PDB file of N, CA, C and O in Angstrom:
ATOM      1  N   UNK A   1      90.524  99.791 133.696  1.00  0.00           N
ATOM      2  CA  UNK A   1      91.551  98.901 133.130  1.00  0.00           C
ATOM      3  C   UNK A   1      92.856  99.572 132.919  1.00  0.00           C
ATOM      4  O   UNK A   1      92.898 100.650 132.328  1.00  0.00           O
ATOM      5  N   UNK A   2      94.028  98.937 133.415  1.00  0.00           N
ATOM      6  CA  UNK A   2      95.099  99.559 133.324  1.00  0.00           C
ATOM      7  C   UNK A   2      95.640  99.894 131.926  1.00  0.00           C
ATOM      8  O   UNK A   2      95.244  99.242 130.960  1.00  0.00           O
ATOM      9  N   UNK A   3      96.525 100.881 131.786  1.00  0.00           N
ATOM     10  CA  UNK A   3      96.832 101.475 130.419  1.00  0.00           C
ATOM     11  C   UNK A   3      97.795 100.354 129.885  1.00  0.00           C
ATOM     12  O   UNK A   3      97.747  99.990 128.710  1.00  0.00           O
ATOM     13  N   UNK A   4      98.673  99.821 130.800  1.00  0.00           N
ATOM     14  CA  UNK A   4      99.774  98.914 130.359  1.00  0.00           C
ATOM     15  C   UNK A   4      99.068  97.484 129.766  1.00  0.00           C
ATOM     16  O   UNK A   4      99.600  96.750 128.933  1.00  0.00           O
ATOM     17  N   UNK A   5      97.822  97.280 130.362  1.00  0.00           N
ATOM     18  CA  UNK A   5      97.230  96.041 129.633  1.00  0.00           C
ATOM     19  C   UNK A   5      96.754  96.492 128.294  1.00  0.00           C
ATOM     20  O   UNK A   5      97.027  95.792 127.319  1.00  0.00           O
ATOM     21  N   UNK A   6      96.064  97.600 128.148  1.00  0.00           N
ATOM     22  CA  UNK A   6      95.717  98.164 126.778  1.00  0.00           C
ATOM     23  C   UNK A   6      96.779  98.191 125.791  1.00  0.00           C
ATOM     24  O   UNK A   6      96.702  97.737 124.649  1.00  0.00           O
ATOM     25  N   UNK A   7      97.941  98.855 126.415  1.00  0.00           N
ATOM     26  CA  UNK A   7      98.908  98.938 125.203  1.00  0.00           C
ATOM     27  C   UNK A   7      99.744  97.649 124.894  1.00  0.00           C
ATOM     28  O   UNK A   7     100.502  97.640 123.924  1.00  0.00           O
ATOM     29  N   UNK A   8      99.616  96.631 125.662  1.00  0.00           N
ATOM     30  CA  UNK A   8     100.029  95.287 125.417  1.00  0.00           C
ATOM     31  C   UNK A   8      99.072  94.678 124.433  1.00  0.00           C
ATOM     32  O   UNK A   8      99.492  94.070 123.448  1.00  0.00           O
ATOM     33  N   UNK A   9      97.847  94.825 124.670  1.00  0.00           N
ATOM     34  CA  UNK A   9      96.785  94.194 123.688  1.00  0.00           C
ATOM     35  C   UNK A   9      96.871  94.584 122.361  1.00  0.00           C
ATOM     36  O   UNK A   9      96.888  93.896 121.340  1.00  0.00           O
ATOM     37  N   UNK A  10      96.935  96.115 122.562  1.00  0.00           N
ATOM     38  CA  UNK A  10      97.041  96.927 121.326  1.00  0.00           C
ATOM     39  C   UNK A  10      98.080  96.639 120.232  1.00  0.00           C
ATOM     40  O   UNK A  10      97.880  96.606 119.017  1.00  0.00           O
ATOM     41  N   UNK A  11      99.408  96.405 121.002  1.00  0.00           N
ATOM     42  CA  UNK A  11     100.536  95.991 120.240  1.00  0.00           C
ATOM     43  C   UNK A  11     100.459  94.555 119.651  1.00  0.00           C
ATOM     44  O   UNK A  11     100.849  94.302 118.511  1.00  0.00           O
ATOM     45  N   UNK A  12      99.964  93.686 120.444  1.00  0.00           N
ATOM     46  CA  UNK A  12      99.871  92.287 120.091  1.00  0.00           C
ATOM     47  C   UNK A  12      98.791  92.139 118.952  1.00  0.00           C
ATOM     48  O   UNK A  12      98.905  91.275 118.082  1.00  0.00           O
ATOM     49  N   UNK A  13      97.852  92.926 118.996  1.00  0.00           N
ATOM     50  CA  UNK A  13      96.829  92.800 118.114  1.00  0.00           C
ATOM     51  C   UNK A  13      97.371  93.585 116.597  1.00  0.00           C
ATOM     52  O   UNK A  13      97.171  93.162 115.458  1.00  0.00           O
ATOM     53  N   UNK A  14      98.033  94.715 116.958  1.00  0.00           N
ATOM     54  CA  UNK A  14      98.475  95.536 115.780  1.00  0.00           C
ATOM     55  C   UNK A  14      99.624  94.710 115.000  1.00  0.00           C
ATOM     56  O   UNK A  14      99.748  94.805 113.779  1.00  0.00           O
ATOM     57  N   UNK A  15     100.437  93.907 115.781  1.00  0.00           N
ATOM     58  CA  UNK A  15     101.481  93.290 115.264  1.00  0.00           C
ATOM     59  C   UNK A  15     100.886  92.127 114.331  1.00  0.00           C
ATOM     60  O   UNK A  15     101.356  91.835 113.232  1.00  0.00           O
ATOM     61  N   UNK A  16      99.787  91.511 114.931  1.00  0.00           N
ATOM     62  CA  UNK A  16      99.292  90.390 114.206  1.00  0.00           C
ATOM     63  C   UNK A  16      98.603  90.908 113.011  1.00  0.00           C
ATOM     64  O   UNK A  16      98.866  90.374 111.933  1.00  0.00           O
ATOM     65  N   UNK A  17      97.792  91.838 113.056  1.00  0.00           N
ATOM     66  CA  UNK A  17      97.186  92.439 111.880  1.00  0.00           C
ATOM     67  C   UNK A  17      98.147  92.776 110.889  1.00  0.00           C
ATOM     68  O   UNK A  17      97.980  92.364 109.741  1.00  0.00           O
ATOM     69  N   UNK A  18      99.257  93.562 111.221  1.00  0.00           N
ATOM     70  CA  UNK A  18     100.086  93.847 109.940  1.00  0.00           C
ATOM     71  C   UNK A  18     100.770  92.653 109.592  1.00  0.00           C
ATOM     72  O   UNK A  18     101.181  92.651 108.432  1.00  0.00           O
ATOM     73  N   UNK A  19     101.024  91.576 110.302  1.00  0.00           N
ATOM     74  CA  UNK A  19     101.533  90.398 109.827  1.00  0.00           C
ATOM     75  C   UNK A  19     100.479  89.696 108.731  1.00  0.00           C
ATOM     76  O   UNK A  19     100.851  89.241 107.649  1.00  0.00           O
ATOM     77  N   UNK A  20      99.459  89.693 109.083  1.00  0.00           N
ATOM     78  CA  UNK A  20      98.224  88.897 108.422  1.00  0.00           C
ATOM     79  C   UNK A  20      98.086  89.930 107.009  1.00  0.00           C
ATOM     80  O   UNK A  20      97.824  89.354 105.953  1.00  0.00           O
ATOM     81  N   UNK A  21      98.223  91.111 106.992  1.00  0.00           N
ATOM     82  CA  UNK A  21      97.905  92.091 106.153  1.00  0.00           C
ATOM     83  C   UNK A  21      99.215  92.145 104.997  1.00  0.00           C
ATOM     84  O   UNK A  21      98.964  92.001 103.800  1.00  0.00           O
ATOM     85  N   UNK A  22     100.259  92.309 105.359  1.00  0.00           N
ATOM     86  CA  UNK A  22     101.283  92.530 104.553  1.00  0.00           C
ATOM     87  C   UNK A  22     102.224  91.447 104.186  1.00  0.00           C
ATOM     88  O   UNK A  22     103.149  91.605 103.389  1.00  0.00           O
ATOM     89  N   UNK A  23     101.927  90.242 104.854  1.00  0.00           N
ATOM     90  CA  UNK A  23     102.594  88.980 104.398  1.00  0.00           C
ATOM     91  C   UNK A  23     101.392  87.858 104.331  1.00  0.00           C
ATOM     92  O   UNK A  23     100.337  87.837 104.965  1.00  0.00           O
ATOM     93  N   UNK A  24     101.869  86.984 103.409  1.00  0.00           N
ATOM     94  CA  UNK A  24     100.774  86.095 102.900  1.00  0.00           C
ATOM     95  C   UNK A  24     100.654  84.861 103.828  1.00  0.00           C
ATOM     96  O   UNK A  24     100.643  83.728 103.346  1.00  0.00           O
ATOM     97  N   UNK A  25     100.568  85.075 105.120  1.00  0.00           N
ATOM     98  CA  UNK A  25     100.495  84.106 106.271  1.00  0.00           C
ATOM     99  C   UNK A  25      98.974  83.720 106.302  1.00  0.00           C
ATOM    100  O   UNK A  25      98.847  82.499 106.220  1.00  0.00           O
ATOM    101  N   UNK A  26      98.116  84.203 106.368  1.00  0.00           N
ATOM    102  CA  UNK A  26      96.649  83.830 106.162  1.00  0.00           C
ATOM    103  C   UNK A  26      96.427  83.221 104.853  1.00  0.00           C
ATOM    104  O   UNK A  26      95.874  82.123 104.794  1.00  0.00           O
ATOM    105  N   UNK A  27      96.784  83.799 103.856  1.00  0.00           N
ATOM    106  CA  UNK A  27      96.389  83.208 102.595  1.00  0.00           C
ATOM    107  C   UNK A  27      97.002  81.769 102.496  1.00  0.00           C
ATOM    108  O   UNK A  27      96.289  80.886 102.019  1.00  0.00           O
ATOM    109  N   UNK A  28      98.376  81.446 102.948  1.00  0.00           N
ATOM    110  CA  UNK A  28      99.112  80.144 102.810  1.00  0.00           C
ATOM    111  C   UNK A  28      98.014  79.132 103.919  1.00  0.00           C
ATOM    112  O   UNK A  28      97.470  78.057 103.667  1.00  0.00           O
ATOM    113  N   UNK A  29      97.974  79.875 105.047  1.00  0.00           N
ATOM    114  CA  UNK A  29      96.951  78.828 105.993  1.00  0.00           C
ATOM    115  C   UNK A  29      95.730  78.367 105.427  1.00  0.00           C
ATOM    116  O   UNK A  29      95.298  77.214 105.400  1.00  0.00           O
ATOM    117  N   UNK A  30      95.111  79.661 104.870  1.00  0.00           N
ATOM    118  CA  UNK A  30      93.873  79.088 104.430  1.00  0.00           C
ATOM    119  C   UNK A  30      93.778  78.390 103.187  1.00  0.00           C
ATOM    120  O   UNK A  30      92.712  77.882 102.840  1.00  0.00           O
ATOM    121  N   UNK A  31      94.834  78.326 102.479  1.00  0.00           N
ATOM    122  CA  UNK A  31      94.938  77.611 101.154  1.00  0.00           C
ATOM    123  C   UNK A  31      95.153  76.013 101.755  1.00  0.00           C
ATOM    124  O   UNK A  31      94.548  75.082 101.224  1.00  0.00           O
ATOM    125  N   UNK A  32      96.011  75.812 102.836  1.00  0.00           N
ATOM    126  CA  UNK A  32      96.312  74.517 103.401  1.00  0.00           C
ATOM    127  C   UNK A  32      95.215  73.704 103.882  1.00  0.00           C
ATOM    128  O   UNK A  32      95.144  72.482 103.750  1.00  0.00           O
ATOM    129  N   UNK A  33      94.316  74.490 104.479  1.00  0.00           N
ATOM    130  CA  UNK A  33      92.958  73.837 105.018  1.00  0.00           C
ATOM    131  C   UNK A  33      91.852  74.077 103.979  1.00  0.00           C
ATOM    132  O   UNK A  33      90.708  73.806 104.343  1.00  0.00           O
ATOM    133  N   UNK A  34      92.016  74.494 102.873  1.00  0.00           N
ATOM    134  CA  UNK A  34      91.041  74.525 101.760  1.00  0.00           C
ATOM    135  C   UNK A  34      90.023  75.650 101.968  1.00  0.00           C
ATOM    136  O   UNK A  34      88.827  75.531 101.698  1.00  0.00           O
ATOM    137  N   UNK A  35      90.485  76.544 102.375  1.00  0.00           N
ATOM    138  CA  UNK A  35      89.177  77.745 102.650  1.00  0.00           C
ATOM    139  C   UNK A  35      89.774  78.970 101.614  1.00  0.00           C
ATOM    140  O   UNK A  35      89.585  80.141 101.943  1.00  0.00           O
ATOM    141  N   UNK A  36      90.335  78.722 100.641  1.00  0.00           N
ATOM    142  CA  UNK A  36      90.768  79.799  99.899  1.00  0.00           C
ATOM    143  C   UNK A  36      89.606  80.688  99.439  1.00  0.00           C
ATOM    144  O   UNK A  36      89.971  81.846  99.233  1.00  0.00           O
ATOM    145  N   UNK A  37      88.567  80.503  99.268  1.00  0.00           N
ATOM    146  CA  UNK A  37      87.532  81.333  99.018  1.00  0.00           C
ATOM    147  C   UNK A  37      87.195  82.482  99.891  1.00  0.00           C
ATOM    148  O   UNK A  37      86.529  83.438  99.496  1.00  0.00           O
ATOM    149  N   UNK A  38      87.756  82.341 101.296  1.00  0.00           N
ATOM    150  CA  UNK A  38      87.900  83.412 102.332  1.00  0.00           C
ATOM    151  C   UNK A  38      88.951  84.472 102.041  1.00  0.00           C
ATOM    152  O   UNK A  38      89.041  85.533 102.658  1.00  0.00           O
ATOM    153  N   UNK A  39      89.901  84.000 100.833  1.00  0.00           N
ATOM    154  CA  UNK A  39      91.081  85.204 100.948  1.00  0.00           C
ATOM    155  C   UNK A  39      90.409  86.465 100.264  1.00  0.00           C
ATOM    156  O   UNK A  39      90.842  87.593 100.498  1.00  0.00           O
ATOM    157  N   UNK A  40      89.235  86.226  99.329  1.00  0.00           N
ATOM    158  CA  UNK A  40      88.752  87.544  99.035  1.00  0.00           C
ATOM    159  C   UNK A  40      88.214  88.466  99.891  1.00  0.00           C
ATOM    160  O   UNK A  40      88.047  89.652  99.604  1.00  0.00           O
ATOM    161  N   UNK A  41      87.897  87.872 101.094  1.00  0.00           N
ATOM    162  CA  UNK A  41      87.233  88.799 102.087  1.00  0.00           C
ATOM    163  C   UNK A  41      87.974  89.207 103.282  1.00  0.00           C
ATOM    164  O   UNK A  41      87.372  89.815 104.167  1.00  0.00           O
ATOM    165  N   UNK A  42      89.444  88.886 103.418  1.00  0.00           N
ATOM    166  CA  UNK A  42      90.383  89.165 104.304  1.00  0.00           C
ATOM    167  C   UNK A  42      90.316  90.605 104.454  1.00  0.00           C
ATOM    168  O   UNK A  42      90.212  91.148 105.554  1.00  0.00           O
ATOM    169  N   UNK A  43      90.383  91.306 103.205  1.00  0.00           N
ATOM    170  CA  UNK A  43      90.433  92.977 103.537  1.00  0.00           C
ATOM    171  C   UNK A  43      89.314  93.618 104.418  1.00  0.00           C
ATOM    172  O   UNK A  43      89.347  94.640 105.103  1.00  0.00           O
ATOM    173  N   UNK A  44      88.459  92.846 104.230  1.00  0.00           N
ATOM    174  CA  UNK A  44      87.133  93.619 104.946  1.00  0.00           C
ATOM    175  C   UNK A  44      87.211  93.174 106.430  1.00  0.00           C
ATOM    176  O   UNK A  44      86.396  93.545 107.273  1.00  0.00           O
ATOM    177  N   UNK A  45      88.254  92.351 106.682  1.00  0.00           N
ATOM    178  CA  UNK A  45      88.191  91.948 108.162  1.00  0.00           C
ATOM    179  C   UNK A  45      89.588  92.501 108.785  1.00  0.00           C
ATOM    180  O   UNK A  45      89.690  93.033 109.890  1.00  0.00           O
ATOM    181  N   UNK A  46      90.334  92.339 108.134  1.00  0.00           N
ATOM    182  CA  UNK A  46      91.828  92.870 108.572  1.00  0.00           C
ATOM    183  C   UNK A  46      92.017  94.358 108.467  1.00  0.00           C
ATOM    184  O   UNK A  46      92.407  94.881 109.511  1.00  0.00           O
ATOM    185  N   UNK A  47      91.892  94.888 107.787  1.00  0.00           N
ATOM    186  CA  UNK A  47      91.856  96.463 107.790  1.00  0.00           C
ATOM    187  C   UNK A  47      91.169  97.218 108.955  1.00  0.00           C
ATOM    188  O   UNK A  47      91.694  98.179 109.519  1.00  0.00           O
ATOM    189  N   UNK A  48      89.895  96.685 109.288  1.00  0.00           N
ATOM    190  CA  UNK A  48      89.246  97.247 110.380  1.00  0.00           C
ATOM    191  C   UNK A  48      90.099  96.840 111.624  1.00  0.00           C
ATOM    192  O   UNK A  48      90.564  97.671 112.404  1.00  0.00           O
ATOM    193  N   UNK A  49      90.228  95.797 111.716  1.00  0.00           N
ATOM    194  CA  UNK A  49      91.316  95.150 112.935  1.00  0.00           C
ATOM    195  C   UNK A  49      92.544  95.952 113.170  1.00  0.00           C
ATOM    196  O   UNK A  49      92.918  96.379 114.262  1.00  0.00           O
ATOM    197  N   UNK A  50      93.143  96.111 111.994  1.00  0.00           N
ATOM    198  CA  UNK A  50      94.317  97.058 112.223  1.00  0.00           C
ATOM    199  C   UNK A  50      93.940  98.530 112.660  1.00  0.00           C
ATOM    200  O   UNK A  50      94.521  99.190 113.521  1.00  0.00           O
ATOM    201  N   UNK A  51      92.956  98.879 111.970  1.00  0.00           N
ATOM    202  CA  UNK A  51      92.805 100.447 112.700  1.00  0.00           C
ATOM    203  C   UNK A  51      92.145 100.357 113.787  1.00  0.00           C
ATOM    204  O   UNK A  51      92.058 101.430 114.385  1.00  0.00           O
ATOM    205  N   UNK A  52      91.598  99.398 114.318  1.00  0.00           N
ATOM    206  CA  UNK A  52      91.096  99.076 115.594  1.00  0.00           C
ATOM    207  C   UNK A  52      92.360  99.255 116.698  1.00  0.00           C
ATOM    208  O   UNK A  52      92.432 100.098 117.593  1.00  0.00           O
ATOM    209  N   UNK A  53      93.198  98.346 116.404  1.00  0.00           N
ATOM    210  CA  UNK A  53      94.323  97.825 117.309  1.00  0.00           C
ATOM    211  C   UNK A  53      95.324  99.282 117.266  1.00  0.00           C
ATOM    212  O   UNK A  53      95.863  99.706 118.289  1.00  0.00           O
ATOM    213  N   UNK A  54      95.437  99.813 116.198  1.00  0.00           N
ATOM    214  CA  UNK A  54      96.144 101.221 116.013  1.00  0.00           C
ATOM    215  C   UNK A  54      95.561 102.229 117.000  1.00  0.00           C
ATOM    216  O   UNK A  54      96.246 102.917 117.757  1.00  0.00           O
ATOM    217  N   UNK A  55      94.146 102.251 116.913  1.00  0.00           N
ATOM    218  CA  UNK A  55      93.536 103.149 117.769  1.00  0.00           C
ATOM    219  C   UNK A  55      93.636 102.904 119.367  1.00  0.00           C
ATOM    220  O   UNK A  55      93.841 103.778 120.209  1.00  0.00           O
ATOM    221  N   UNK A  56      93.460 101.617 119.580  1.00  0.00           N
ATOM    222  CA  UNK A  56      93.645 101.249 120.853  1.00  0.00           C
ATOM    223  C   UNK A  56      95.036 101.586 121.337  1.00  0.00           C
ATOM    224  O   UNK A  56      95.159 102.192 122.401  1.00  0.00           O
ATOM    225  N   UNK A  57      96.095 101.232 120.623  1.00  0.00           N
ATOM    226  CA  UNK A  57      97.233 101.647 120.936  1.00  0.00           C
ATOM    227  C   UNK A  57      97.464 103.009 121.335  1.00  0.00           C
ATOM    228  O   UNK A  57      98.013 103.357 122.380  1.00  0.00           O
ATOM    229  N   UNK A  58      96.946 103.857 120.313  1.00  0.00           N
ATOM    230  CA  UNK A  58      97.122 105.402 120.589  1.00  0.00           C
ATOM    231  C   UNK A  58      96.448 105.772 121.881  1.00  0.00           C
ATOM    232  O   UNK A  58      96.869 106.660 122.621  1.00  0.00           O
ATOM    233  N   UNK A  59      95.257 104.960 122.138  1.00  0.00           N
ATOM    234  CA  UNK A  59      94.700 105.541 123.244  1.00  0.00           C
ATOM    235  C   UNK A  59      95.501 105.282 124.602  1.00  0.00           C
ATOM    236  O   UNK A  59      95.707 106.130 125.471  1.00  0.00           O
ATOM    237  N   UNK A  60      95.916 103.940 124.620  1.00  0.00           N
ATOM    238  CA  UNK A  60      96.690 103.342 125.717  1.00  0.00           C
ATOM    239  C   UNK A  60      98.062 104.502 125.939  1.00  0.00           C
ATOM    240  O   UNK A  60      98.509 104.938 127.000  1.00  0.00           O
ATOM    241  N   UNK A  61      98.387 104.715 124.899  1.00  0.00           N
ATOM    242  CA  UNK A  61      99.612 105.712 124.867  1.00  0.00           C
ATOM    243  C   UNK A  61      99.180 107.071 125.585  1.00  0.00           C
ATOM    244  O   UNK A  61      99.720 107.513 126.600  1.00  0.00           O
ATOM    245  N   UNK A  62      98.205 107.616 124.952  1.00  0.00           N
ATOM    246  CA  UNK A  62      97.623 109.075 125.676  1.00  0.00           C
ATOM    247  C   UNK A  62      97.222 108.799 127.005  1.00  0.00           C
ATOM    248  O   UNK A  62      97.500 109.655 127.846  1.00  0.00           O
ATOM    249  N   UNK A  63      96.576 107.692 127.396  1.00  0.00           N
ATOM    250  CA  UNK A  63      96.098 107.407 128.657  1.00  0.00           C
ATOM    251  C   UNK A  63      97.359 107.229 129.819  1.00  0.00           C
ATOM    252  O   UNK A  63      97.354 107.700 130.957  1.00  0.00           O
ATOM    253  N   UNK A  64      98.282 106.522 129.269  1.00  0.00           N
ATOM    254  CA  UNK A  64      99.603 106.433 130.075  1.00  0.00           C
ATOM    255  C   UNK A  64     100.230 107.672 130.240  1.00  0.00           C
ATOM    256  O   UNK A  64     100.643 107.855 131.385  1.00  0.00           O
ATOM    257  N   UNK A  65     100.446 108.675 129.358  1.00  0.00           N
ATOM    258  CA  UNK A  65     100.873 110.008 129.438  1.00  0.00           C
ATOM    259  C   UNK A  65     100.300 110.769 130.521  1.00  0.00           C
ATOM    260  O   UNK A  65     100.952 111.386 131.364  1.00  0.00           O
ATOM    261  N   UNK A  66      98.824 110.677 130.438  1.00  0.00           N
ATOM    262  CA  UNK A  66      98.188 111.395 131.428  1.00  0.00           C
ATOM    263  C   UNK A  66      97.988 110.905 132.674  1.00  0.00           C
ATOM    264  O   UNK A  66      97.307 111.583 133.444  1.00  0.00           O
ATOM    265  N   UNK A  67      98.530 109.654 133.112  1.00  0.00           N
ATOM    266  CA  UNK A  67      98.582 108.931 134.313  1.00  0.00           C
ATOM    267  C   UNK A  67      99.641 109.605 135.197  1.00  0.00           C
ATOM    268  O   UNK A  67      99.883 109.160 136.318  1.00  0.00           O
TER     269      UNK A  67
END
């Protein structure tokens, strides 16, 4: 897989995770559709996703510099 594709996927996922973690986007959206009970479990999903996409971005950057 090309490192540029990995980098773009990492950045897109990282931005999405950061927006959902640090802004109330998901809280508002889940409240609008009646799933506010899921808000308590967002940290269990979003923090590992944030760490995964951060690691993916770092991996793509190191792979890009080695190519």
